[in-house]
Structure formats: structure tokens, C-alpha cells
N, C-alpha and C positions, 0 to 999 in steps of 0.2 A: 488695695485693701480688700476688694471683693474676692479676689483669688485667694488671699490668706484665709478669709472667712469660709470659703468654700472648702479649702483644704482642712481646716479645723473641723468643720462639720463632717466631712468624709471620715476623718480619723475617729471622731466621736461615734459615728455610726458603726464603723467596723470594730471599735473597742467594745461598744455595747453588745453587739451581736457575738463577738468573739468571747467575751468574758462569760456570757451566758452559756454558750456551747462548751467552753472549757470547763466551767463548773459542773455541767450536766455529765460530762464524760469522765473527767479526772477527779471530781469531788471537790467540795469546798476546802476541806482540810489541806489537800495538796496545793490547790491554787493559792490559797491564803499564804501558805508557807513559801511558795515560789515568788509571790509578789513581795513578801516580806524580805526574803533574802536578796531579791533583785531590786531593792529600792534605792540603792546608791545612785549617784549621779551617773556613774560609769555604767552600771547594769540595767538601769531603768529603761533606756531605749530598746534593749534587746527584749525585755519582757513586753514592752508595748508592741514591738514588731511581731513577736511570736503570737500575741493575742490577737492583734488586728489582722495580720495576713494569714497566719497558719490557721488559726481558729475562726476568725470573723470573715475570712474570704474563702479559703480552700475548704475547711470543714463544712461551711455553710452552702457550698455549691450543690446543685442537683446533680444527679447522674450516678452517684454511689451512696448507698445506705451507710450509716454511721458504723454499723457492725463491719461491713466490708472495709471501710477506711481503717478501722481498728485492727483488723487482721492484716492489712497491708502494712500498717506501721510496726506491728509485731515482727513480721518478716524482715522489714528494713532494719529495725533496731537490733534484731538478732544478728543479721548479717554485718552490721556495723560494730557489733560488740558494745553496745551502749546499755549496760545492764540496768542502771538507774532509771533511765527513760523507758526501757522495756517493761519494768515493773509497773510504772505508771499506766502504760498502755495496755498491759494485761488486765489490770483493774478496770480500766476504761472499756475494754472489750467486753468484759463481763457486764458492766453497766450498760453497754449497748446491745446486750442480748446474745453474746457469743457463748457457746458452751465450752466446757473443758476440752471436749473432743476436737472441736474446731480450732482452738487455740493450740493443742498438741499437734494436730495435723498441719497447721500453718508453719509451726516451728520445724517439723520434720521436712516439709517442702523447702523451707529456707536452708536447712542443713545440706540438702543435696546440691544446692547452687553456691552457698557461702562456706561450706565446709562443716565437717562433723564437730570440731571444737566449738564453733558458733551455735550449732544446734544443741550440743550438750549443755552449754552455758545457759542458753535460752530455756532449755527444759528445767534446769535448776531454778532459774529465776521465776519462771511461770509456776512451777509446782509450789514454791514458797509462798507467792502471792495468792494462789488459789487456795492454799491451806489457810492463810490469814483470813481470807474472805469467808471461808467456811466456819473458822473459829468465831469471827465477828457475828456471823449470822446465828451461830449456835448460842452465843452469849446474849444477843439481842432477843432471841426466842425465849430465853429464860426469864428475861426481865419483865 
């Protein structure tokens, strides 16, 4: 029983840390939507693992700033041709202080190693997301 309690406490600690970081980087709307879509008995364990291990452990580690982690994710997601997740992490990179130029240069660097089609698709995704962010900021400034 003591081991089960310790494991439960560890999961809770990683979840709490992970959900906070995930919300700070990706935004509440995206996280809420992901958790809602991943709420089935089949999908829920994946959401828990992503939140606890990806966000609660790896993203919480010292050694790299969040902006650096975001730029690395952009490069990897570009290389893997994962456009939906790339869009999330472009937004996250902006939330973590990355500039449009840093995002563009990261995608260009990825294109050299992952191929120009990956870089072109990454550029299209990033440009769309950066435009959406500018539109949102413009709309918020008028309110």
C-alpha cells in the first residue's frame, strides 16, 4: 500500500507541475480542448503521460530555457511533418518569448537537415499561426 500511495503522489506532483507548464506554454484553450478530446478511457492515459512526463518532467528540467525548448520542438515537429502540433508549438514559442525571426530561422535550419518540403510546410504553418497571433493582438488592442 505504501508503494501505491507513493506512486499516486508522484503522478499527482508531475501532473500538477505539467498541467501548469502546459497551460503557460500552449494556452488554456488548447489544453482544455486536448484534455476534452482525450477524455475517453482509451485516450486519457496518453494525455496523462504527455502532461506528466513531457510537460511535468522534461519541460520542468533545468538546463534549457523554455524558449530554447520551444525552438527545438519547432525544428523536430517540422522535420516530422506534424503540422497540427507544430502550430501549437509556434504559438508556445511566442508565449515563451521567441521572435518571428527566431522561429523562421529555426525552420530554415530544420529544412537543411529534414528537407525543403518540411521547411516549406513549416513556414506555411508558422506564418499562419503568427498571423493569427497578430490578428488576436490587434483585436485585443481595440477592445
